[in-house]
C-alpha positions as CSV (number, residue, x, y, z in Angstrom):
1,M,149.3,61.6,20.5
2,R,146.5,59.9,18.3
3,Y,146.1,57.0,15.9
4,E,143.2,55.2,14.5
5,V,142.6,51.4,15.2
6,G,139.4,49.4,14.4
7,G,137.6,52.4,13.0
8,I,138.2,54.4,16.1
9,M,140.3,57.3,16.6
10,I,142.3,57.0,19.9
11,G,143.9,59.8,21.7
12,D,144.6,61.9,24.7
13,E,143.2,65.2,25.8
14,D,144.2,66.7,22.3
15,L,140.9,65.1,21.0
16,C,138.8,66.8,23.5
17,P,136.9,70.2,22.8
18,Y,137.5,71.0,26.5
19,A,141.2,71.0,26.0
20,G,141.0,72.8,22.7
21,G,140.9,69.5,20.9
22,W,140.2,69.1,17.1
23,F,138.1,65.9,16.9
24,H,134.7,66.3,15.0
25,G,132.4,63.5,15.3
26,R,131.1,61.3,18.0
27,L,133.5,61.2,21.0
28,I,133.8,59.1,24.3
29,H,135.5,61.1,26.9
30,F,136.7,58.1,29.2
31,C,137.8,60.3,32.0
32,R,136.5,62.1,34.9
33,D,138.6,65.2,34.7
34,P,137.9,67.6,33.0
35,C,135.3,66.0,30.9
36,H,132.7,64.2,33.0
37,R,133.0,67.0,35.6
38,T,132.4,69.7,33.1
39,A,129.6,68.0,31.3
40,C,127.7,67.3,34.5
41,G,128.5,70.6,36.2
42,Y,130.3,69.5,39.4
43,D,133.7,70.2,40.8
44,T,136.1,68.7,43.5
45,K,134.0,70.3,46.2
46,S,130.6,69.5,44.9
47,K,131.0,65.8,43.8
48,L,128.1,64.2,42.0
49,S,126.2,61.8,44.3
50,K,126.6,58.1,43.5
51,D,122.7,58.2,43.2
52,H,122.8,60.6,40.4
53,P,121.5,59.0,37.2
54,E,124.4,60.4,35.4
55,Y,127.0,59.4,38.0
56,L,128.8,56.8,35.8
57,V,127.6,57.8,32.2
58,A,126.3,61.1,30.6
59,R,125.5,61.6,27.2
60,R,125.3,65.1,25.5
61,G,124.4,65.0,21.7
62,D,127.4,63.3,20.1
63,H,129.5,63.0,23.2
64,L,129.5,60.2,25.9
65,Y,131.2,61.3,29.2
66,V,132.3,58.4,31.4
67,N,133.2,59.0,35.0
68,V,136.3,56.8,35.2
69,I,139.9,57.2,36.7
70,D,142.6,54.8,36.3
71,P,143.8,53.8,39.7
72,V,146.2,50.9,40.7
73,V,143.4,49.1,42.3
74,P,140.5,48.7,39.9
75,L,137.4,50.8,40.6
76,F,135.9,50.3,37.2
77,K,132.2,49.3,36.6
78,G,131.3,47.1,33.6
79,E,128.4,49.4,32.7
80,C,130.9,52.1,31.8
81,F,132.7,49.8,29.3
82,V,129.3,48.5,27.8
83,A,127.9,52.1,27.4
84,A,131.3,53.1,25.4
85,L,130.9,49.8,23.3
86,D,127.2,50.4,22.4
87,F,128.1,54.1,21.7
88,I,130.9,52.9,19.3
89,D,128.4,50.5,17.7
90,A,125.9,53.2,17.0
91,A,128.5,55.6,15.4
92,L,129.9,52.8,13.2
93,D,126.2,51.8,12.2
94,D,125.6,55.4,11.3
95,D,128.9,55.6,9.4
96,E,130.0,58.4,11.7
97,P,133.4,59.2,12.9
98,I,134.0,58.0,16.4
99,G,136.8,58.8,18.8
100,C,137.8,57.9,22.3
101,H,140.1,59.7,24.6
102,C,141.4,59.6,27.9
103,N,143.9,62.0,29.7
104,Q,147.1,60.5,28.2
105,G,145.8,58.2,25.5
106,F,147.7,55.1,26.7
107,S,145.5,53.1,28.9
108,R,141.6,53.5,29.2
109,A,140.9,54.9,25.6
110,P,142.8,52.1,23.9
111,S,141.4,49.7,26.2
112,V,138.0,50.5,25.0
113,A,139.1,50.1,21.4
114,L,140.6,46.8,22.2
115,L,137.3,45.6,23.9
116,H,135.3,46.7,20.9
117,M,137.6,44.9,18.5
118,A,137.6,41.7,20.5
119,K,133.9,41.7,21.8
120,R,131.8,43.4,19.1
121,S,133.5,43.7,15.7
122,K,135.3,40.4,16.3
123,T,138.4,41.8,14.5
124,I,140.9,40.4,17.0
125,P,140.4,37.3,19.1
126,D,138.4,37.4,22.3
127,D,139.9,34.2,23.8
128,S,141.4,36.2,26.7
129,F,142.6,39.7,27.6
130,A,146.4,38.3,27.0
131,V,145.6,37.0,23.6
132,A,143.6,40.2,22.5
133,R,146.2,42.4,23.8
134,A,149.0,40.6,22.0
135,V,147.2,41.0,18.6
136,F,146.0,44.5,19.4
137,E,149.5,45.7,20.2
138,T,150.7,44.7,16.6
139,M,148.1,47.0,15.1
140,V,149.0,50.2,17.2
141,P,152.0,52.3,17.0
142,P,154.7,50.7,19.3
143,G,154.5,51.8,22.9
144,T,151.2,53.5,22.6
145,Y,149.2,50.7,24.7
146,Q,150.3,51.0,28.1
147,P,147.3,49.9,30.3
148,G,147.4,50.9,34.0
149,K,147.7,48.0,36.6
150,G,144.0,48.7,37.6
151,I,142.5,48.5,34.3
152,E,144.5,45.6,33.1
153,T,143.5,43.7,36.6
154,F,139.9,44.7,35.7
155,L,140.0,43.5,32.2
156,V,141.7,40.1,33.1
157,G,139.1,39.6,35.9
158,N,136.0,40.6,34.0
159,W,137.0,39.5,30.5
160,E,134.1,36.9,29.9
161,A,131.6,39.2,31.5
162,L,132.2,42.3,29.2
163,R,130.3,42.1,26.1
């Protein structure tokens, strides 16, 4: 599953080189498994310390690895989203292809694109998450944006703070 919206290629693990993906350009891996774990060299038994400088975000060349999962109760950190938005801005400024993937491509990755379009490129309204979502859903293939309960709760509750 993949599509382009707001100049950003959105997809699932099919974009990811760790899963044999095809995307060539700057890529945001908005998932802990397998991407952040692989990039930072840890596994389920040797978890990365919360004090580690790359605990939330790690950059390796044209790749940004973000340590996020999509739980029902939001555990997201605003700085993860800001790092992704900054990474997108830099790619677009450099006229480089930019992609964002999560495990299934329905929740986290498109939420990053939605945020960028509302907060940075101003191509959709940023009045509220509900307003931005309604417009965003008209721009993507039907049924492809299905934010998890946790990410939806986080975005609603932190909408004004995210820039």
